[in-house]
Each structure stands twice: as C-alpha cells, then as structure tokens.
C-alpha positions in Angstrom: 0.0 -0.2 -0.1 1.2 3.5 -0.8 0.8 6.7 1.3 0.2 10.0 -0.1 1.1 13.5 1.7 0.1 16.1 0.7 -0.1 19.7 2.8 -2.5 21.2 4.4 -3.0 24.3 1.3 -2.7 21.5 -0.8 -5.4 19.2 0.0 -8.0 22.1 0.3 -7.1 23.9 -3.1 -7.2 20.0 -4.8 -10.9 19.5 -3.3 -11.4 22.9 -4.5 -11.4 22.0 -7.8 -12.8 18.5 -7.4 -16.0 20.5 -6.0 -16.0 23.2 -9.1 -15.5 20.1 -11.6 -18.5 18.5 -9.7 -21.3 21.5 -9.8 -20.2 21.7 -13.4 -21.3 18.0 -13.9 -24.4 18.4 -12.2 -25.0 21.6 -13.7 -24.3 19.7 -17.8 -26.4 16.9 -16.5 -29.5 19.3 -15.4 -29.6 21.5 -18.3 -32.4 20.3 -20.5 -31.6 18.3 -23.2 -32.8 20.3 -26.3 -32.1 17.1 -28.6 -34.9 15.1 -28.0 -38.7 16.7 -29.4 -42.2 14.8 -29.9 -43.7 12.2 -32.2 -45.2 15.7 -33.9 -42.8 17.6 -34.4 -40.6 14.8 -35.3 -43.0 13.8 -38.2 -43.2 17.3 -39.3 -40.0 18.1 -39.6 -39.7 14.2 -41.2 -42.7 15.5 -43.4 -43.8 12.2 -42.6 -48.2 11.5 -41.6 -48.6 8.4 -40.3 -47.5 6.5 -37.3 -46.7 3.9 -38.8 -43.7 5.1 -41.3 -42.5 6.9 -38.0 -42.3 2.6 -36.6 -40.8 1.9 -39.7 -38.2 4.2 -39.3 -37.4 3.0 -35.6 -37.1 -0.7 -37.0 -34.8 0.6 -39.7 -32.7 2.3 -36.9 -32.6 4.7 -39.5 -33.1 7.8 -36.7 -32.7 7.7 -33.2 -35.6 7.8 -30.4 -35.8 7.2 -26.9 -39.1 4.9 -25.2 -39.8 5.7 -21.7 -42.5 3.8 -20.6 -44.8 2.3 -23.0 -45.6 5.5 -24.9 -43.8 8.3 -24.8 -41.8 8.4 -27.5 -39.1 10.7 -28.6 -37.2 11.2 -31.0 -33.8 12.7 -31.4 -33.5 15.9 -33.3 -30.4 15.8 -34.7 -30.3 12.2 -35.5 -33.6 13.5 -37.5 -31.7 16.4 -39.5 -28.8 13.8 -40.2 -30.9 11.3 -42.1 -32.9 14.1 -44.0 -29.4 15.2 -44.9 -27.9 11.4 -46.4 -31.3 10.9 -47.8 -33.0 14.6 -49.5 -29.7 16.1 -51.6 -31.6 19.4 -51.6 -32.0 19.5 -47.9 
C-alpha cells in the first residue's frame, strides 16, 4: 500500500477544484436536453403523416429514439437532420 502525503493548503486547493468540477458536471447533467423532440415535431420535420412510417424508421434504426414507459417516445432531432441530409439531396 502506498501513502501519499499532501500539505494542508494543497489538499484544500485540490478539494476545491474537485468540487468545482463536480458542480459543473451537475449543471451540465441538469440542462434541458433540446435534442429530444416529440413524435409530432419529428413527423413535421420528416414530412411524415403516419405513425407506421415512424415505426418503420425506428425499426430500420434510421433515426435515434428513446422510449420512456409504454407510450412516450422521443426522437433525436440531430439524428433526424442527419437522416434528411443523407437521404434528401436538396436538404
């Protein structure tokens, strides 16, 4: 076993830096995630009207989605935009 010895001031400085990093990480984690949108917004972006087309896109892993519980499905806006860029030349 190794023992590392710190001076008192160095220890408190290191602890303050760690707490600062921890607070910044918490702030980042608590930011609202603007990337996740509802099915209505996703359908509007894609120009899709049916839920079955959205299901097909999910099954093909063409766009990223997240399912919460039994019904709430959110779609990644950035993955939808990437899908449009790849599949629609004028987009």
